[in-house]
N, C-alpha and C positions, 0 to 999 in steps of 0.2 A: 721290525718286531724284535724286542729284547730277547737275548738268549736266556734260557731258564735252567737253573741247576738245583736239584733237590739234594739237600744234605741230610744224611741219615745216621743216627746212632742206633745200632742194633739193639735187640731186646736182651741186653746183658742182665744177668741175675742180680740186679740192684733193687732193693725194696723201693716202692713208690715214694715213701717218705724221705728217702735218701737221694732221690734223683738230682735235687738241687744242692746236695751237700758239696762242700769244697773239694772233697776227694774224688768226686764222680762227675763233676761238670765237664761237658765236652768242649773244653777251652779251645782245642785245635780247630774244631768246626766253626766256633764263633769267630775266631780270627780270620779263618778262610772266608767266612760269610762277608765280613767287612771288606776284605781284599777284593772279592768278586763284585761286590756292590760298587767299589771304586772304579771298576772297569765297565760299569753299566750293565752288569748281569743281574737278573732278578733271581733271588734265592728264597727258598723255604727250608725250614728245619723240621724233621720228623724224628721223634725219640721213640723208636720201637717200630713195630710193623703195623701199618694201617689196616683197616678192614676192607681195603680194596674198593669195590663198587659202592660201599656205604659211606666212604669218605669222599664226598663230592668236592670238597675244597682242594684236596691233593690231586684228585683225578682231573679237575679242571685246570690245574696248574700245568699238567702235561709237560714235564721237563724233557729237554734234549739229552741231559746227562744226569746220572744219579751218583753222587759221591758218598761212599759208605766208609765210616771210620772203623778202626779195629783197636782193641786194647790188648790184653794179655793173650799170648799164644794159646793158652789152655781154654780160652773162650772162642776158639775158632769156629765152633759149630753155630754160634749165634750170628757170626758174620756170614756164614754160608746160608743160613736161613733167610737173612735179609737180602742177600743177592738173589736167591731163588724167587723170593716174593716180589721184589721190584722188577725183576726180569719179566715176571708174569703180568704185573700190573702195567708196566710200560715197556712192551716188547721192542719198541723202536729206539729206546734210550740207550746210551752208552753207560755201562756200569763200571765205575772206578772204585777200587778199594785202596785206602791208605792207612796210616797209623802204625802202631807198634808191631802187631802180628805181621802185617804186610811188609814191614821193613826187615824184620828178623828172618822171615821165611817167604820171600816173594814167590819162588817157584811153587812151593806148597800151596800158598794162598791162591795163586792163579788157577792151579789144577783143582784144588779142593773146593773152592767156592764157585768156580765157573764164571768169574767176572771177566770183563773185556780188557781191563788194564789194571796194573798194580803200580801205585806210586810209592817209592821208597823214601825214607828220611823225612826231614822237616821241610815244609814249603816255606823257604826263607822269605819269599816275596810277601808273605802274609804276616811276618813277625812284627812289622812296624805298625800294624793296624790295631786299634782298640777293639776288643772283642764285641761282637754284636749281641750284647746281653738282652736287647729287646726281643730277640727270637725266643729266649727262654721265658721272659716275662709274659709274652703274648701267648705262649703255649701252656703256661702254668701260672695259676694265680698267686703262688708264693713268690714274693719279691726277692731278688738277689741283692743282699745288702753288703756284699763284699766284692772284691775284684782279685783276679789272679794275675801275677806279674812274674816275668823272668828278668833277673839282672845279668844272667849269663846262660849260655848253652854249652852242653858238654860237661866234662869232668876232668880234673887233673889226675885222678886215680884210674886204675884199670883192674878192678876186682873181678875175679873169675866168675862169680855168680851173678854179675850185673851186666846188662846189655846196653848201657848208655853209649859205649864207644861205637857200637854198631850203627846206631841211629844218629848220634851226634858226635862224630869222631874228633872234632876240633873244639877246643875250649875257647869260647868267644864271650868275653865280658863286656858289659856296658860301663860307662863312666858315671852315669847319672840316671835316675828314674823319677825324679821329683815331678817332671812334667807329665808323666804317665798316670800319676795317682789321682783318681777321681772320686774314690769312695773312702770311708773312714776305717774300713776293715780290709787289711791287705794280706793276701796269702801268696808267698813266694814259692814258685814251682822249680827253682833252681835245683839241679842235681848236686851241686856243691856250692852253696851260698857264700861261705866264707873264703872260698878259693879265689874269688874275684880280686884282682890286683887293686881295684878302686874301692874295696869294701869299706875302708874307714870314711872316705868321702860320702859314700852312699848312706852309711849309718848316721853320719852327722846331718845329712839331708833329712833323714827320717826323724831324727831327734828334734830338729827344727820344726818339722811338720807336726810332730806330737805336741810340742810346746804351744803351737798356734792352733791346736785342736783340729787340725786337718785330718789326722788319723787317730783312731781309738786304740787299735791293737794290730800287731803283725804276727804272722806265723810262717815258719819255714817247713813246708810239707816233708821234705827229705831230711830234715834235721841239720845239725851242724857238724862239720868235720873237726873232731876232737884234736887231731894232730895240729891243725891250724890254731886252735884255741891254746894249745900248749906253747906253740911258737910265739903267739901274741895274746897273752892272757888278759890284757886290758880290754879285749873285745867282749869279754863276758859282761863287763859293766855297761859297755855301750849297747849291747843287745837288750839289757834290762831297761836302760833309759828309753830306748825306742818303744818298748812295750811288747817285745816278742814274748808270746805265751807258750807254755808247754814245750820248753827247749828239749831237743832230743839229740843224743849222740849215739854212736854205734859201737857195739862190742861184738865184732864179727868173728874174732878168733878165739883161741883157747883160754882156759882159766888162768894160765900163767900171765895173761895180759892185765890182770886185775889192778895192779898198782898204777899202771898208766891210765886206766879208766877212772880210778879213784881220783887221780890228779885232775882229770878233765872235769869230773863232777865238782871237785873242789873249786875250780875256776868259776863255774856257774854259781856256786854258793857264795863265793866271795863277791861276785858281781851283783848279788842281791836276791837270787832265787832260793825259794824254800825247797828242801829235798823232795818232798812229795809231789812237787810240780815238775820235777825233772824226769824224763823218760830215757831208757836205754833200749835201743833197737837190738834185738837178739834173734839171729837166724837159727832156726831149729829144723830137725828132719834133714840135716845136712851132714857134713863130714865129722862134726863134733858129736860124740856119742851122748846118749841120754844122761848118763851119770855125771858127765862133765858139764852138761847144760844145767843140770840140777845144782851143781856146785856154783855155777855162775848166778843162777837164780837166787840162791841163798846169800851170795855176796850182795846182790841188789837189796835183799831184805835187811842185811846189816847196815847198808847205806841209807835205807829207807827212801829209795827211789823206785819209780814205777818201771815196768817193762813193756815195751811195744814188741810183742812176739811176731815174727815173720816166718810163716811156714814156707820152706824151700820147694820150688818147682824148677826143673831144668828149663833153660831158655827155649828149648825146642819141644816142650811138652804141649801137645795139642788137645788135651782133655783133662778134666779135673772134676770128679764126681764125689769129692770129699763131703762127708755128712757127719757132723759132730755127734749126732744122736744115734748113728747106726754102728753097731758092733761088728767086729770081724771083717772089716773091709780089706781089700787086697790091692796089689799093684795094678790090677786090672781096673780098679776104681780111681785111684789117684797115685801120684808118685810117693813111694815110701823108700827112704834111703837105707835099704837093707844092708848095703855094704858097710855101713857104720853101725849096724846093729839095731836100727830103728824098726819098730813094728807099728801096726795100726794102734795098738793099745798104748804104746809109749808116746806116740804123737799126740793122742788125745789126752793122755795123762799130763804131759808137760803143759799143754794149753790150759788144762783145768787148774794145774798148780799155779800158773802165772795169773790166771783170772782171780783166784782166791787171794793170792798174795797182794795183788794190786788193790783189792778192796780193803785189805788190812792196812796197807800203806796210806791210802786216801783218807781213811777214817781213824788213823792212829790207833788201831786195835791190835792186840797181841796175838790173836788167833782168829780163825774163820769158823763160823757156825751157820749151817743152813737155817736153823730155827731163829737165830739172831738176825740173819739177813732178811728173812721174810717176816720179821717182827711178830713172831708167834709167842714171845715172852714179854713181860712188862719191862718198861724202861729202867725200873729200879734194879731188876735182875741183871740187865746188861751193864748198868753202871757199877754194880757190885763186882761183877766178874772182871771188869776193867781195872778196878782198884786193887784187886788181890795181887800181891807182889810176885811170888815165885810161880814158875810154871807148874810145879808139882801141886801147889795149893789150888791153882786154877783148875787143873785136871780133876782134883777131888771134888771141887765145887760143881763143875760141869757134870760129872758123873752123878752127883747127888740130885741135881735138878733134871737129870736125864736129857741133857742137851748134847748134840753131836759137836765135835770139835776137830780142828786141824791146825797144827802149828807149822808155820812156814820154814822153820829153822832146821828141818830134817829132809833128806832125800826121800821122796814119796813115789813108790812104784804103783803100778796098776793093782 
């Protein structure tokens, strides 16, 4: 009789419509599934917690082992819930937890979840296998029309707020990926895509596939290392030729870094990207105070690029009850970096400012208005407001029609 292993993605707080989104697909479990199948092991995938006795298919599978993945440390409680549930449903099965949380905090994971075993790091044996996308297709009627690929593991950097070095301590690049590409939409999960020593060869492979219409577009989930772009600016044009969309670079440090960031953006523009299609990762609720983050935001407004805001949580944070609609939350609810002067109100204000600014950048509009966004005025009114030249004249016009307004070019406090 074949060995049977049940693979489980806990009930993470991901909307149902986003379950198959490229940012949330359990790619690790899918690779592991293919690896286990190659060894003659029968596998099933469950995304969430089943209903126990009402789920006859899973019950009849009766696995000898249940492998549960984990994501962010602050989602630890969902892993614990999954362990408890499947221990109850399959009391004789061995419960194993792996993934990010398990790798960062193995002792905490073992004690907190009550699992039988913790697997740390990447299961390297599974890396060479094509993900078992059929497990997703069979479990969900929405087809997966993209694939996820790594051209490297690890990162050449060692940023203090990032945990890559803990899970993938060594940088391991591939020299080619063309044989791995099976779908026309390709998402790269590299931690540092451009750091690959074979990056030019890989990009030229992808350009050739693009010319032959084997790929439609590509995306790098973690963005591009701007320092590598500065060292080899011709890469910007190659990225555009491949069809990489929504290019992202990181502005992790202080406002004084703006000239370097502007140069990196310039390389992408020279390569053929429009400003509004470029994103800048910005870490907030961290060591850089609110006012300085606002100055960085305003710089992005001057450049007319969008911001991908990233709320900081410590690597060992095991809870996060952040609620954007709830006022007066405290450090008991989620991490607030009070040492740098952040408060719940400032965290939410900065995120609000970024959202409104991004809308303005995307639509080439000089200000944000709720009534305009919700289309509560005629198109002619919106068009007229856009044509007015000076800020002062725009304000007078908006006041006249009793419309709310917010201009991105000033620091905005709660």
